[in-house]
C-alpha positions as a printed Julia matrix, in Angstrom:
91×3 Matrix{Float64}:
 -60.86  -17.11  -20.36
 -59.6   -14.09  -18.44
 -60.13  -10.38  -19.08
 -56.64  -10.22  -20.6
 -57.53  -13.08  -22.98
 -60.69  -11.24  -24.03
 -58.7    -8.04  -24.65
 -56.15   -9.96  -26.75
 -58.9   -11.69  -28.77
 -60.73   -8.41  -29.5
 -57.38   -6.78  -30.39
 -56.61   -9.56  -32.89
 -60.12   -9.56  -34.37
 -60.66   -5.81  -34.73
 -57.18   -4.3   -34.77
 -58.11   -1.82  -32.02
 -55.18   -1.22  -29.66
 -55.2    -3.13  -26.37
 -55.43   -0.06  -24.09
 -58.6     1.14  -25.83
 -60.15   -2.33  -25.67
 -59.26   -2.68  -21.97
 -60.73    0.73  -21.11
 -63.89   -0.12  -23.05
 -64.35   -3.47  -21.3
 -63.71   -1.97  -17.86
 -66.13    0.87  -18.62
 -68.77   -1.68  -19.69
 -68.33   -3.65  -16.46
 -68.53   -0.49  -14.32
 -71.7     0.58  -16.14
 -73.33   -2.81  -15.54
 -72.3    -2.79  -11.85
 -73.6     0.73  -11.25
 -76.87   -0.03  -13.06
 -77.45   -3.14  -10.94
 -76.54   -1.21   -7.79
 -79.34    1.24   -8.71
 -81.81   -1.66   -9.22
 -81.75   -1.18  -13.0
 -81.57   -4.34  -15.11
 -79.31   -4.46  -18.18
 -80.67   -6.17  -21.31
 -78.34   -7.16  -24.17
 -80.43   -8.58  -27.0
 -79.01  -11.87  -28.32
 -76.65  -12.2   -25.34
 -78.61  -12.07  -22.1
 -79.78   -9.98  -19.18
 -78.06   -8.85  -16.02
 -80.86   -8.62  -13.46
 -81.24   -7.88   -9.77
 -82.99  -10.64   -7.82
 -84.46  -10.16   -4.38
 -83.74  -12.84   -1.79
 -86.35  -13.19    0.94
 -85.53  -13.07    4.62
 -84.68  -16.49    6.03
 -83.62  -18.21    9.2
 -80.22  -19.92    9.27
 -78.08  -21.67   11.86
 -74.66  -20.78   13.18
 -73.36  -24.32   13.68
 -70.28  -23.35   15.71
 -72.34  -21.49   18.33
 -75.52  -23.58   17.89
 -77.7   -20.5    17.47
 -80.22  -19.36   14.92
 -79.7   -16.15   13.01
 -81.95  -14.23   10.68
 -80.55  -13.33    7.29
 -82.36  -10.18    6.14
 -83.92   -9.67    2.73
 -81.27   -8.63    0.2
 -80.6    -8.2    -3.51
 -78.18  -10.27   -5.58
 -76.97   -9.83   -9.17
 -77.86  -12.54  -11.65
 -77.28  -13.28  -15.34
 -79.94  -14.86  -17.53
 -78.63  -15.89  -20.97
 -80.7   -15.25  -24.09
 -82.32  -18.19  -25.85
 -79.89  -17.99  -28.79
 -76.96  -17.85  -26.33
 -78.23  -21.02  -24.6
 -78.65  -22.85  -27.89
 -75.15  -21.98  -29.09
 -73.58  -23.18  -25.83
 -75.57  -26.44  -25.76
 -74.43  -27.45  -29.24
């Protein structure tokens, strides 16, 4: 399902015009991205959590040059679904 499909589905379900729905969805995504960029987790009860995970520094290999490189510690975004979300998807 694409963003356009989600906009169309919300438009059909609620009757809100597509431009308003699209602006709302894009605003939601920007808010989540900016919160995660500021190391703030986003919790949506009954849906899940968008959290920032810290990856430790590690040593890797550059196969083409046969050298080792160090990948520094960094943060990555992650999504952890709520228990009710997991149950509904499993069934």
